[in-house]
BARO-550109 format. One record per residue: residue number from 1; residue in one letter; chain; x, y, z of N, C-alpha, C in turn. Coordinates in steps of 0.1 Angstrom, whole numbers, plus 5000, padded with zeros to 4 digits. Example, Ala and Ser with C-alpha at 12.3 -4.5 7.8 and 13.67 -1.06 7.14 Angstrom:
<recs>
<rec num="1" residuo="A" cadena="A" n_east="5132" n_north="4943" n_up="5078" ca_east="5123" ca_north="4955" ca_up="5078" c_east="5132" c_north="4967" c_up="5078"/>
<rec num="2" residuo="S" cadena="A" n_east="5128" n_north="4978" n_up="5071" ca_east="5137" ca_north="4989" ca_up="5071" c_east="5129" c_north="5000" c_up="5079"/>
</recs>
This chain:
<recs>
<rec num="1" residuo="M" cadena="A" n_east="4954" n_north="3452" n_up="4101" ca_east="4962" ca_north="3443" ca_up="4112" c_east="4952" c_north="3442" c_up="4125"/>
<rec num="2" residuo="S" cadena="A" n_east="4952" n_north="3431" n_up="4127" ca_east="4937" ca_north="3428" ca_up="4139" c_east="4946" c_north="3430" c_up="4152"/>
<rec num="3" residuo="R" cadena="A" n_east="4943" n_north="3436" n_up="4162" ca_east="4949" ca_north="3433" ca_up="4173" c_east="4939" c_north="3425" c_up="4185"/>
<rec num="4" residuo="L" cadena="A" n_east="4945" n_north="3422" n_up="4198" ca_east="4935" ca_north="3413" ca_up="4204" c_east="4941" c_north="3421" c_up="4221"/>
<rec num="5" residuo="I" cadena="A" n_east="4929" n_north="3430" n_up="4224" ca_east="4931" ca_north="3434" ca_up="4237" c_east="4926" c_north="3429" c_up="4246"/>
<rec num="6" residuo="T" cadena="A" n_east="4930" n_north="3418" n_up="4260" ca_east="4921" ca_north="3410" ca_up="4267" c_east="4923" c_north="3416" c_up="4279"/>
<rec num="7" residuo="I" cadena="A" n_east="4909" n_north="3419" n_up="4285" ca_east="4910" ca_north="3424" ca_up="4300" c_east="4905" c_north="3412" c_up="4308"/>
<rec num="8" residuo="T" cadena="A" n_east="4911" n_north="3408" n_up="4320" ca_east="4911" ca_north="3396" ca_up="4327" c_east="4918" c_north="3399" c_up="4343"/>
<rec num="9" residuo="S" cadena="A" n_east="4909" n_north="3389" n_up="4353" ca_east="4913" ca_north="3394" ca_up="4364" c_east="4906" c_north="3381" c_up="4370"/>
<rec num="10" residuo="G" cadena="A" n_east="4912" n_north="3375" n_up="4380" ca_east="4902" ca_north="3365" ca_up="4387" c_east="4899" c_north="3365" c_up="4400"/>
<rec num="11" residuo="K" cadena="A" n_east="4893" n_north="3382" n_up="4401" ca_east="4884" ca_north="3390" ca_up="4412" c_east="4871" c_north="3390" c_up="4405"/>
<rec num="12" residuo="G" cadena="A" n_east="4860" n_north="3392" n_up="4410" ca_east="4849" ca_north="3395" ca_up="4403" c_east="4851" c_north="3413" c_up="4410"/>
<rec num="13" residuo="G" cadena="A" n_east="4839" n_north="3418" n_up="4400" ca_east="4839" ca_north="3436" ca_up="4407" c_east="4847" c_north="3439" c_up="4408"/>
<rec num="14" residuo="V" cadena="A" n_east="4857" n_north="3440" n_up="4396" ca_east="4863" ca_north="3455" ca_up="4396" c_east="4865" c_north="3456" c_up="4385"/>
<rec num="15" residuo="G" cadena="A" n_east="4858" n_north="3458" n_up="4376" ca_east="4858" ca_north="3465" ca_up="4368" c_east="4862" c_north="3464" c_up="4350"/>
<rec num="16" residuo="K" cadena="A" n_east="4861" n_north="3445" n_up="4346" ca_east="4863" ca_north="3442" ca_up="4337" c_east="4856" c_north="3445" c_up="4328"/>
<rec num="17" residuo="T" cadena="A" n_east="4846" n_north="3444" n_up="4328" ca_east="4831" ca_north="3448" ca_up="4319" c_east="4830" c_north="3465" c_up="4317"/>
<rec num="18" residuo="T" cadena="A" n_east="4833" n_north="3469" n_up="4323" ca_east="4829" ca_north="3484" ca_up="4325" c_east="4843" c_north="3487" c_up="4317"/>
<rec num="19" residuo="T" cadena="A" n_east="4855" n_north="3484" n_up="4319" ca_east="4867" ca_north="3488" ca_up="4313" c_east="4866" c_north="3484" c_up="4297"/>
<rec num="20" residuo="A" cadena="A" n_east="4866" n_north="3473" n_up="4299" ca_east="4863" ca_north="3466" ca_up="4283" c_east="4852" c_north="3471" c_up="4273"/>
<rec num="21" residuo="I" cadena="A" n_east="4838" n_north="3474" n_up="4279" ca_east="4827" ca_north="3480" ca_up="4274" c_east="4839" c_north="3499" c_up="4265"/>
<rec num="22" residuo="N" cadena="A" n_east="4844" n_north="3504" n_up="4279" ca_east="4850" ca_north="3518" ca_up="4278" c_east="4858" c_north="3521" c_up="4263"/>
<rec num="23" residuo="L" cadena="A" n_east="4867" n_north="3510" n_up="4271" ca_east="4877" ca_north="3506" ca_up="4259" c_east="4877" c_north="3504" c_up="4248"/>
<rec num="24" residuo="A" cadena="A" n_east="4867" n_north="3496" n_up="4242" ca_east="4861" ca_north="3496" ca_up="4231" c_east="4851" c_north="3507" c_up="4225"/>
<rec num="25" residuo="T" cadena="A" n_east="4844" n_north="3515" n_up="4235" ca_east="4839" ca_north="3524" ca_up="4230" c_east="4848" c_north="3539" c_up="4223"/>
<rec num="26" residuo="A" cadena="A" n_east="4862" n_north="3539" n_up="4229" ca_east="4870" ca_north="3545" ca_up="4229" c_east="4876" c_north="3546" c_up="4217"/>
<rec num="27" residuo="I" cadena="A" n_east="4882" n_north="3532" n_up="4211" ca_east="4887" ca_north="3531" ca_up="4202" c_east="4879" c_north="3530" c_up="4189"/>
<rec num="28" residuo="N" cadena="A" n_east="4868" n_north="3529" n_up="4193" ca_east="4856" ca_north="3530" ca_up="4180" c_east="4857" c_north="3545" c_up="4177"/>
<rec num="29" residuo="S" cadena="A" n_east="4857" n_north="3555" n_up="4180" ca_east="4854" ca_north="3567" ca_up="4182" c_east="4864" c_north="3571" c_up="4173"/>
<rec num="30" residuo="F" cadena="A" n_east="4876" n_north="3565" n_up="4173" ca_east="4885" ca_north="3567" ca_up="4165" c_east="4881" c_north="3560" c_up="4152"/>
<rec num="31" residuo="G" cadena="A" n_east="4874" n_north="3559" n_up="4146" ca_east="4871" ca_north="3547" ca_up="4137" c_east="4879" c_north="3537" c_up="4132"/>
<rec num="32" residuo="K" cadena="A" n_east="4883" n_north="3530" n_up="4145" ca_east="4888" ca_north="3512" ca_up="4145" c_east="4873" c_north="3502" c_up="4144"/>
<rec num="33" residuo="E" cadena="A" n_east="4876" n_north="3494" n_up="4141" ca_east="4860" ca_north="3486" ca_up="4138" c_east="4871" c_north="3477" c_up="4152"/>
<rec num="34" residuo="V" cadena="A" n_east="4857" n_north="3478" n_up="4164" ca_east="4859" ca_north="3466" ca_up="4173" c_east="4852" c_north="3455" c_up="4180"/>
<rec num="35" residuo="V" cadena="A" n_east="4853" n_north="3442" n_up="4182" ca_east="4848" ca_north="3433" ca_up="4184" c_east="4843" c_north="3430" c_up="4200"/>
<rec num="36" residuo="V" cadena="A" n_east="4835" n_north="3436" n_up="4213" ca_east="4836" ca_north="3429" ca_up="4227" c_east="4832" c_north="3418" c_up="4226"/>
<rec num="37" residuo="V" cadena="A" n_east="4843" n_north="3403" n_up="4229" ca_east="4835" ca_north="3389" ca_up="4230" c_east="4837" c_north="3388" c_up="4247"/>
<rec num="38" residuo="D" cadena="A" n_east="4823" n_north="3386" n_up="4254" ca_east="4825" ca_north="3384" ca_up="4264" c_east="4821" c_north="3371" c_up="4270"/>
<rec num="39" residuo="A" cadena="A" n_east="4838" n_north="3370" n_up="4270" ca_east="4838" ca_north="3351" ca_up="4272" c_east="4839" c_north="3350" c_up="4290"/>
<rec num="40" residuo="N" cadena="A" n_east="4830" n_north="3357" n_up="4294" ca_east="4827" ca_north="3354" ca_up="4310" c_east="4814" c_north="3346" c_up="4313"/>
<rec num="41" residuo="L" cadena="A" n_east="4817" n_north="3330" n_up="4312" ca_east="4804" ca_north="3323" ca_up="4309" c_east="4797" c_north="3319" c_up="4315"/>
<rec num="42" residuo="T" cadena="A" n_east="4804" n_north="3329" n_up="4331" ca_east="4794" ca_north="3325" ca_up="4344" c_east="4790" c_north="3335" c_up="4351"/>
<rec num="43" residuo="T" cadena="A" n_east="4792" n_north="3349" n_up="4342" ca_east="4782" ca_north="3359" ca_up="4350" c_east="4785" c_north="3370" c_up="4337"/>
<rec num="44" residuo="P" cadena="A" n_east="4781" n_north="3367" n_up="4326" ca_east="4782" ca_north="3377" ca_up="4313" c_east="4773" c_north="3393" c_up="4316"/>
<rec num="45" residuo="N" cadena="A" n_east="4780" n_north="3401" n_up="4312" ca_east="4774" ca_north="3412" ca_up="4313" c_east="4776" c_north="3425" c_up="4306"/>
<rec num="46" residuo="V" cadena="A" n_east="4786" n_north="3418" n_up="4296" ca_east="4784" ca_north="3427" ca_up="4286" c_east="4769" c_north="3432" c_up="4274"/>
<rec num="47" residuo="G" cadena="A" n_east="4764" n_north="3420" n_up="4277" ca_east="4749" ca_north="3421" ca_up="4268" c_east="4741" c_north="3428" c_up="4275"/>
<rec num="48" residuo="L" cadena="A" n_east="4740" n_north="3430" n_up="4288" ca_east="4733" ca_north="3434" ca_up="4301" c_east="4737" c_north="3453" c_up="4301"/>
<rec num="49" residuo="H" cadena="A" n_east="4749" n_north="3457" n_up="4300" ca_east="4758" ca_north="3468" ca_up="4299" c_east="4751" c_north="3477" c_up="4289"/>
<rec num="50" residuo="L" cadena="A" n_east="4749" n_north="3468" n_up="4276" ca_east="4746" ca_north="3474" ca_up="4266" c_east="4728" c_north="3473" c_up="4261"/>
<rec num="51" residuo="G" cadena="A" n_east="4727" n_north="3468" n_up="4265" ca_east="4710" ca_north="3467" ca_up="4261" c_east="4705" c_north="3456" c_up="4254"/>
<rec num="52" residuo="A" cadena="A" n_east="4713" n_north="3441" n_up="4256" ca_east="4710" ca_north="3430" ca_up="4248" c_east="4711" c_north="3422" c_up="4254"/>
<rec num="53" residuo="P" cadena="A" n_east="4705" n_north="3419" n_up="4267" ca_east="4707" ca_north="3406" ca_up="4278" c_east="4707" c_north="3394" c_up="4269"/>
<rec num="54" residuo="I" cadena="A" n_east="4697" n_north="3389" n_up="4263" ca_east="4689" ca_north="3380" ca_up="4255" c_east="4690" c_north="3379" c_up="4241"/>
<rec num="55" residuo="V" cadena="A" n_east="4697" n_north="3374" n_up="4235" ca_east="4699" ca_north="3373" ca_up="4222" c_east="4699" c_north="3360" c_up="4213"/>
<rec num="56" residuo="P" cadena="A" n_east="4696" n_north="3361" n_up="4205" ca_east="4687" ca_north="3340" ca_up="4198" c_east="4703" c_north="3336" c_up="4196"/>
<rec num="57" residuo="I" cadena="A" n_east="4712" n_north="3345" n_up="4194" ca_east="4726" ca_north="3334" ca_up="4189" c_east="4740" c_north="3341" c_up="4199"/>
<rec num="58" residuo="S" cadena="A" n_east="4742" n_north="3334" n_up="4209" ca_east="4756" ca_north="3344" ca_up="4215" c_east="4772" c_north="3332" c_up="4217"/>
<rec num="59" residuo="L" cadena="A" n_east="4782" n_north="3339" n_up="4223" ca_east="4789" ca_north="3328" ca_up="4220" c_east="4790" c_north="3319" c_up="4228"/>
<rec num="60" residuo="N" cadena="A" n_east="4782" n_north="3313" n_up="4232" ca_east="4775" ca_north="3297" ca_up="4238" c_east="4774" c_north="3288" c_up="4228"/>
<rec num="61" residuo="H" cadena="A" n_east="4765" n_north="3296" n_up="4220" ca_east="4761" ca_north="3285" ca_up="4205" c_east="4777" c_north="3280" c_up="4195"/>
<rec num="62" residuo="V" cadena="A" n_east="4781" n_north="3294" n_up="4194" ca_east="4792" ca_north="3295" ca_up="4187" c_east="4805" c_north="3281" c_up="4196"/>
<rec num="63" residuo="L" cadena="A" n_east="4807" n_north="3285" n_up="4205" ca_east="4814" ca_north="3274" ca_up="4211" c_east="4807" c_north="3257" c_up="4213"/>
<rec num="64" residuo="L" cadena="A" n_east="4798" n_north="3256" n_up="4213" ca_east="4789" ca_north="3244" ca_up="4210" c_east="4785" c_north="3238" c_up="4196"/>
<rec num="65" residuo="G" cadena="A" n_east="4789" n_north="3249" n_up="4190" ca_east="4792" ca_north="3247" ca_up="4170" c_east="4779" c_north="3243" c_up="4165"/>
<rec num="66" residuo="K" cadena="A" n_east="4769" n_north="3252" n_up="4175" ca_east="4758" ca_north="3258" ca_up="4167" c_east="4755" c_north="3268" c_up="4157"/>
<rec num="67" residuo="A" cadena="A" n_east="4763" n_north="3277" n_up="4162" ca_east="4767" ca_north="3289" ca_up="4151" c_east="4776" c_north="3289" c_up="4144"/>
<rec num="68" residuo="K" cadena="A" n_east="4781" n_north="3302" n_up="4140" ca_east="4788" ca_north="3303" ca_up="4131" c_east="4791" c_north="3321" c_up="4139"/>
<rec num="69" residuo="V" cadena="A" n_east="4806" n_north="3322" n_up="4142" ca_east="4809" ca_north="3334" ca_up="4147" c_east="4800" c_north="3347" c_up="4141"/>
<rec num="70" residuo="Q" cadena="A" n_east="4803" n_north="3347" n_up="4128" ca_east="4798" ca_north="3362" ca_up="4126" c_east="4787" c_north="3358" c_up="4130"/>
<rec num="71" residuo="D" cadena="A" n_east="4775" n_north="3350" n_up="4132" ca_east="4759" ca_north="3354" ca_up="4138" c_east="4759" c_north="3355" c_up="4146"/>
<rec num="72" residuo="A" cadena="A" n_east="4767" n_north="3354" n_up="4156" ca_east="4765" ca_north="3361" ca_up="4168" c_east="4774" c_north="3374" c_up="4173"/>
<rec num="73" residuo="I" cadena="A" n_east="4775" n_north="3380" n_up="4162" ca_east="4782" ca_north="3394" ca_up="4166" c_east="4767" c_north="3404" c_up="4160"/>
<rec num="74" residuo="Y" cadena="A" n_east="4768" n_north="3413" n_up="4175" ca_east="4754" ca_north="3426" ca_up="4172" c_east="4761" c_north="3437" c_up="4175"/>
<rec num="75" residuo="E" cadena="A" n_east="4754" n_north="3448" n_up="4164" ca_east="4761" ca_north="3463" ca_up="4168" c_east="4754" c_north="3471" c_up="4176"/>
<rec num="76" residuo="H" cadena="A" n_east="4762" n_north="3473" n_up="4184" ca_east="4759" ca_north="3485" ca_up="4197" c_east="4751" c_north="3498" c_up="4192"/>
<rec num="77" residuo="E" cadena="A" n_east="4745" n_north="3506" n_up="4196" ca_east="4741" ca_north="3519" ca_up="4186" c_east="4752" c_north="3529" c_up="4186"/>
<rec num="78" residuo="S" cadena="A" n_east="4765" n_north="3528" n_up="4194" ca_east="4776" ca_north="3533" ca_up="4193" c_east="4784" c_north="3531" c_up="4182"/>
<rec num="79" residuo="G" cadena="A" n_east="4783" n_north="3517" n_up="4177" ca_east="4787" ca_north="3513" ca_up="4163" c_east="4794" c_north="3503" c_up="4170"/>
<rec num="80" residuo="T" cadena="A" n_east="4800" n_north="3501" n_up="4182" ca_east="4810" ca_north="3487" ca_up="4189" c_east="4799" c_north="3475" c_up="4190"/>
<rec num="81" residuo="K" cadena="A" n_east="4806" n_north="3470" n_up="4184" ca_east="4802" ca_north="3451" ca_up="4178" c_east="4803" c_north="3443" c_up="4194"/>
<rec num="82" residuo="I" cadena="A" n_east="4796" n_north="3435" n_up="4198" ca_east="4796" ca_north="3423" ca_up="4211" c_east="4791" c_north="3415" c_up="4201"/>
<rec num="83" residuo="I" cadena="A" n_east="4801" n_north="3405" n_up="4212" ca_east="4794" ca_north="3389" ca_up="4210" c_east="4793" c_north="3382" c_up="4225"/>
<rec num="84" residuo="P" cadena="A" n_east="4779" n_north="3386" n_up="4227" ca_east="4779" ca_north="3383" ca_up="4241" c_east="4773" c_north="3368" c_up="4243"/>
<rec num="85" residuo="S" cadena="A" n_east="4778" n_north="3366" n_up="4255" ca_east="4778" ca_north="3351" ca_up="4262" c_east="4760" c_north="3350" c_up="4268"/>
<rec num="86" residuo="S" cadena="A" n_east="4756" n_north="3338" n_up="4268" ca_east="4741" ca_north="3337" ca_up="4273" c_east="4741" c_north="3338" c_up="4288"/>
<rec num="87" residuo="L" cadena="A" n_east="4729" n_north="3341" n_up="4289" ca_east="4723" ca_north="3342" ca_up="4305" c_east="4720" c_north="3328" c_up="4312"/>
<rec num="88" residuo="S" cadena="A" n_east="4714" n_north="3318" n_up="4300" ca_east="4710" ca_north="3310" ca_up="4300" c_east="4721" c_north="3297" c_up="4308"/>
<rec num="89" residuo="V" cadena="A" n_east="4714" n_north="3293" n_up="4321" ca_east="4720" ca_north="3284" ca_up="4330" c_east="4723" c_north="3274" c_up="4321"/>
<rec num="90" residuo="N" cadena="A" n_east="4714" n_north="3265" n_up="4317" ca_east="4713" ca_north="3253" ca_up="4308" c_east="4722" c_north="3257" c_up="4299"/>
<rec num="91" residuo="E" cadena="A" n_east="4722" n_north="3267" n_up="4292" ca_east="4735" ca_north="3265" ca_up="4276" c_east="4747" c_north="3266" c_up="4285"/>
<rec num="92" residuo="L" cadena="A" n_east="4750" n_north="3271" n_up="4297" ca_east="4762" ca_north="3270" ca_up="4302" c_east="4768" c_north="3256" c_up="4308"/>
<rec num="93" residuo="R" cadena="A" n_east="4756" n_north="3246" n_up="4311" ca_east="4761" ca_north="3233" ca_up="4317" c_east="4763" c_north="3223" c_up="4300"/>
<rec num="94" residuo="R" cadena="A" n_east="4760" n_north="3228" n_up="4292" ca_east="4766" ca_north="3219" ca_up="4278" c_east="4777" c_north="3223" c_up="4273"/>
<rec num="95" residuo="I" cadena="A" n_east="4785" n_north="3235" n_up="4280" ca_east="4797" ca_north="3241" ca_up="4271" c_east="4807" c_north="3228" c_up="4280"/>
</recs>
Protein backbone atom coordinates (compact mmCIF):
# COMPACT_ATOMS: atom_id res chain seq x y z
CA UNK A 1 0.00 0.00 0.00
CA UNK A 2 1.26 3.46 -0.87
CA UNK A 3 1.32 6.26 1.65
CA UNK A 4 1.75 9.96 1.19
CA UNK A 5 3.54 12.23 3.64
CA UNK A 6 3.44 15.95 2.97
CA UNK A 7 5.92 18.40 4.49
CA UNK A 8 4.53 21.92 4.14
CA UNK A 9 4.73 25.40 5.58
CA UNK A 10 3.80 28.85 4.37
CA UNK A 11 7.13 30.21 5.58
CA UNK A 12 10.48 29.70 3.93
CA UNK A 13 13.61 28.59 5.73
CA UNK A 14 11.91 26.40 8.33
CA UNK A 15 13.50 23.11 7.24
CA UNK A 16 10.93 21.58 4.88
CA UNK A 17 13.53 20.30 2.42
CA UNK A 18 15.89 19.06 5.13
CA UNK A 19 13.05 17.30 6.95
CA UNK A 20 11.72 15.71 3.76
CA UNK A 21 15.14 14.42 2.68
CA UNK A 22 16.08 13.10 6.13
CA UNK A 23 12.68 11.44 6.62
CA UNK A 24 12.86 9.85 3.18
CA UNK A 25 16.38 8.57 3.80
CA UNK A 26 15.35 7.11 7.17
CA UNK A 27 12.31 5.35 5.68
CA UNK A 28 14.45 4.10 2.81
CA UNK A 29 16.93 2.62 5.30
CA UNK A 30 14.11 0.32 6.49
CA UNK A 31 13.86 -1.10 2.98
CA UNK A 32 10.84 0.93 1.92
CA UNK A 33 10.71 2.56 -1.50
CA UNK A 34 10.55 6.34 -1.19
CA UNK A 35 10.07 9.06 -3.78
CA UNK A 36 10.55 12.69 -2.73
CA UNK A 37 8.60 15.07 -4.97
CA UNK A 38 9.91 18.62 -4.83
CA UNK A 39 6.67 20.50 -5.49
CA UNK A 40 8.19 23.80 -4.38
CA UNK A 41 8.16 25.25 -7.89
CA UNK A 42 9.45 28.71 -6.97
CA UNK A 43 12.45 27.66 -4.86
CA UNK A 44 13.16 23.97 -5.49
CA UNK A 45 16.02 22.70 -3.34
CA UNK A 46 15.76 18.90 -3.17
CA UNK A 47 17.86 18.47 -6.31
CA UNK A 48 20.43 20.94 -5.01
CA UNK A 49 20.72 19.14 -1.68
CA UNK A 50 21.09 15.72 -3.32
CA UNK A 51 23.51 16.67 -6.08
CA UNK A 52 21.04 16.82 -8.99
CA UNK A 53 20.49 20.55 -9.48
CA UNK A 54 19.96 20.38 -13.23
CA UNK A 55 18.17 17.39 -14.72
CA UNK A 56 16.89 16.84 -18.27
CA UNK A 57 13.33 16.01 -17.14
CA UNK A 58 11.78 17.58 -14.04
CA UNK A 59 8.41 17.86 -12.31
CA UNK A 60 7.82 20.96 -14.44
CA UNK A 61 7.94 18.84 -17.62
CA UNK A 62 5.45 16.39 -16.11
CA UNK A 63 3.05 19.19 -15.11
CA UNK A 64 3.27 20.65 -18.61
CA UNK A 65 2.41 17.25 -20.12
CA UNK A 66 5.79 17.01 -21.86
CA UNK A 67 7.01 13.95 -19.95
CA UNK A 68 5.78 10.96 -17.99
CA UNK A 69 6.26 11.01 -14.23
CA UNK A 70 8.39 7.83 -14.46
CA UNK A 71 10.87 9.72 -16.64
CA UNK A 72 11.35 12.45 -14.01
CA UNK A 73 12.43 10.06 -11.22
CA UNK A 74 16.13 10.03 -10.33
CA UNK A 75 17.78 7.74 -7.79
CA UNK A 76 20.22 9.18 -5.27
CA UNK A 77 23.18 7.05 -4.17
CA UNK A 78 21.35 6.48 -0.85
CA UNK A 79 18.59 4.67 -2.77
CA UNK A 80 16.08 7.45 -2.20
CA UNK A 81 14.33 8.50 -5.38
CA UNK A 82 13.50 12.11 -6.19
CA UNK A 83 11.41 14.07 -8.65
CA UNK A 84 13.10 17.47 -8.66
CA UNK A 85 11.57 20.69 -9.92
CA UNK A 86 13.40 22.78 -12.46
CA UNK A 87 15.52 25.74 -11.45
CA UNK A 88 14.63 27.42 -14.76
CA UNK A 89 12.48 30.53 -14.39
CA UNK A 90 11.38 30.12 -18.02
CA UNK A 91 9.91 26.68 -17.29
CA UNK A 92 8.11 28.04 -14.23
CA UNK A 93 6.42 30.71 -16.34
CA UNK A 94 4.85 28.07 -18.58
CA UNK A 95 3.11 26.20 -15.75
